C-alpha distance (Angstrom), angle and dihedral (degrees) to the residues before:
residue distance angle dihedral
M1 . . .
T2 3.77 . .
D3 3.78 124.0 .
K4 3.81 128.4 -136.1
K5 3.77 85.6 -92.3
L6 3.81 109.7 76.1
G7 3.76 116.7 -102.1
L8 3.80 135.8 39.3
N9 3.78 123.1 -43.5
G10 3.78 125.3 -145.3
C11 3.79 94.0 -93.8
A12 3.81 91.2 53.6
L13 3.81 90.8 50.8
K14 3.81 90.2 50.1
C15 3.80 89.8 51.8
I16 3.81 90.7 51.5
A17 3.81 91.5 48.2
M18 3.81 92.7 45.2
S19 3.82 93.1 49.2
S20 3.79 91.1 47.0
M21 3.81 91.0 49.3
L22 3.81 92.1 49.8
I23 3.81 91.7 51.0
D24 3.80 89.7 47.5
H25 3.81 93.6 51.5
I26 3.80 92.5 45.8
G27 3.78 87.0 54.0
A28 3.81 94.0 46.0
V29 3.80 96.3 45.3
L30 3.81 106.8 28.9
Y31 3.81 109.1 17.4
P32 3.83 110.1 25.0
Q33 3.81 89.2 156.2
Y34 3.83 90.8 69.8
I35 3.79 102.6 74.8
V36 3.81 91.4 179.3
L37 3.82 88.5 74.1
R38 3.80 90.1 58.3
M39 3.80 90.5 47.4
I40 3.81 91.0 55.8
G41 3.78 88.8 46.0
R42 3.80 92.4 60.6
L43 3.81 89.5 78.6
A44 3.79 94.3 68.6
F45 3.79 106.8 69.9
P46 3.84 99.8 49.0
I47 3.81 90.2 48.8
Y48 3.80 90.8 49.9
C49 3.81 89.6 50.2
F50 3.79 90.2 49.6
L51 3.81 91.7 50.3
L52 3.80 92.1 45.3
V53 3.81 89.8 60.1
E54 3.80 91.0 45.6
G55 3.78 89.2 51.9
A56 3.79 92.7 47.5
M57 3.80 91.2 51.8
H58 3.80 94.6 49.7
T59 3.80 104.5 33.8
R60 3.79 117.8 110.5
D61 3.81 91.5 -144.9
I62 3.79 117.5 28.5
H63 3.81 91.4 -177.3
K64 3.81 91.2 62.1
Y65 3.80 87.7 48.8
E66 3.82 89.9 53.6
I67 3.79 92.9 47.8
R68 3.81 91.5 48.6
L69 3.80 91.8 52.5
L70 3.80 92.1 47.0
I71 3.82 92.4 49.2
F72 3.79 92.3 51.6
A73 3.81 90.3 44.1
V74 3.80 88.9 58.8
I75 3.83 93.3 42.3
S76 3.81 91.4 49.6
E77 3.79 98.0 47.8
V78 3.81 98.4 84.3
P79 3.86 94.1 45.6
F80 3.82 88.0 46.8
D81 3.80 92.2 51.6
L82 3.81 93.8 45.4
A83 3.81 94.4 48.2
F84 3.79 96.7 47.2
Y85 3.81 103.6 27.4
G86 3.80 104.7 20.8
R87 3.81 91.3 -127.0
I88 3.78 141.9 45.0
W89 3.79 104.2 -63.3
W90 3.80 115.3 176.9
E91 3.81 96.2 -178.9
N92 3.81 93.7 84.0
Q93 3.80 127.2 42.9
N94 3.79 129.8 -151.8
V95 3.80 125.5 -106.2
F96 3.81 94.0 -98.0
F97 3.81 87.4 72.7
T98 3.81 89.5 55.2
L99 3.80 91.0 50.3
F100 3.80 90.6 46.8
L101 3.82 92.1 53.4
G102 3.80 88.9 45.4
I103 3.79 95.2 54.8
L104 3.80 90.3 42.5
A105 3.80 87.4 56.4
I106 3.82 90.4 50.3
D107 3.81 90.6 49.8
L108 3.80 91.5 51.4
L109 3.80 92.5 45.5
R110 3.81 92.0 51.8
N111 3.78 89.5 56.0
S112 3.79 96.1 42.9
A113 3.80 118.3 106.6
H114 3.80 97.5 -173.0
K115 3.81 126.2 69.2
L116 3.80 91.4 -144.5
N117 3.79 87.5 64.3
V118 3.81 89.5 65.2
I119 3.80 90.2 67.2
L120 3.80 92.8 42.8
I121 3.82 93.7 49.6
L122 3.81 91.9 45.9
V123 3.81 92.2 50.1
L124 3.81 92.9 47.2
M125 3.81 93.1 50.5
I126 3.82 91.7 46.1
I127 3.81 90.1 51.4
A128 3.82 90.8 48.1
A129 3.82 91.6 50.6
E130 3.81 91.9 48.2
I131 3.81 93.9 46.9
M132 3.81 90.9 49.1
H133 3.83 91.4 43.6
T134 3.79 91.6 -134.2
D135 3.80 120.8 -179.1
Y136 3.84 107.8 -77.3
G137 3.82 88.6 4.2
G138 3.79 119.5 -156.9
A139 3.80 92.1 -10.6
G140 3.79 89.0 63.9
I141 3.80 91.0 54.0
I142 3.81 90.3 50.9
F143 3.81 90.8 53.5
I144 3.81 92.5 50.0
V145 3.81 96.2 46.1
C146 3.81 92.9 46.4
Y147 3.80 90.8 50.2
Y148 3.79 87.6 52.7
L149 3.81 95.2 47.5
L150 3.82 90.9 49.2
Y151 3.79 94.6 40.2
Q152 3.83 96.1 130.6
K153 3.81 94.4 42.1
K154 3.80 105.0 78.4
I155 3.82 99.0 176.9
M156 3.80 95.1 38.2
K157 3.80 89.3 50.8
Q158 3.80 91.6 58.9
I159 3.81 93.5 42.7
M160 3.82 87.1 52.8
F161 3.80 90.2 49.1
L162 3.81 93.0 51.7
A163 3.82 92.3 46.4
E164 3.80 93.3 46.8
N165 3.77 92.0 47.6
L166 3.80 90.6 54.3
V167 3.82 94.9 44.3
L168 3.82 97.0 44.2
Y169 3.80 98.8 40.7
G170 3.79 107.2 18.1
V171 3.80 118.7 -163.6
G172 3.79 114.8 -15.4
V173 3.78 142.9 80.0
Q174 3.80 91.7 -45.2
T175 3.82 88.8 62.5
Y176 3.82 87.8 77.3
A177 3.80 88.3 69.3
S178 3.80 84.3 80.3
F179 3.82 89.1 78.1
A180 3.82 88.0 67.7
A181 3.80 87.3 76.2
L182 3.82 90.2 76.3
P183 3.84 99.5 61.5
M184 3.80 89.5 40.0
L185 3.80 90.6 54.9
L186 3.81 88.5 51.1
Y187 3.82 91.8 56.3
N188 3.80 108.7 124.9
G189 3.80 98.1 -161.6
R190 3.81 94.0 -110.4
K191 3.80 123.7 125.3
G192 3.79 97.8 -142.8
P193 3.83 124.0 -166.5
S194 3.80 112.6 -6.1
L195 3.81 108.6 -119.7
K196 3.80 94.4 146.6
Y197 3.79 101.5 145.2
F198 3.79 93.1 40.2
F199 3.80 89.8 64.5
Y200 3.80 91.8 46.1
I201 3.80 94.5 48.2
F202 3.80 93.5 43.6
Y203 3.81 91.8 68.6
P204 3.83 100.5 62.4
V205 3.82 93.6 32.0
H206 3.81 95.4 54.8
L207 3.81 90.5 46.9
L208 3.80 90.8 52.9
I209 3.81 90.5 49.3
L210 3.81 90.8 51.0
Y211 3.79 90.0 50.3
L212 3.81 91.4 50.9
I213 3.81 90.3 49.5
I214 3.80 89.4 53.0
R215 3.82 91.1 49.9
I216 3.79 91.9 49.7
K217 3.80 95.5 42.0
Y218 3.80 99.7 42.2
G219 3.79 101.9 17.4
R220 3.80 92.8 -124.1
């Protein structure tokens, strides 16, 4: 999954994030007693945030990107609810909604002429994420917006990520998200093989499979 240029391309990072997410969800849904699975799973979200900003900066049409994320957020909600709650549960929303609010914030920031608007947009998106109870909530929006604001500063971006992770989550399982800084630092700026819709479709499909395994294994 590497390109001719040394390091990891975007596709390789997506594969790392996807694998980490799968391990995390297996741990959360099937084997909650094995905390190590949740530790490995902490790598996924920061990498997805990182790649979201990369995608926003290179896409030819950010509005299509927003629509695509929103569509898959809606498609994924029922599988998300079934896998984690065993029924339709509208009080919590899947991570696609967090990513959608994050890219919407980036879109608004790109078209904002006043620095004060940065704070206003950030606050509004944080409030929206908290009201909707999206995965990672307002903290996820903060990660995405900070990655965007520090886009050209590779080292500073990761220092910010490590500091934010410590401040927002303190000491605990989420601390292991800090290890995501390593693959992100190895990113070589290349897109790599285009498997765009595979990564989108994988999210709801793997959640449905986990739900079916639960039904078969526990009869619920």
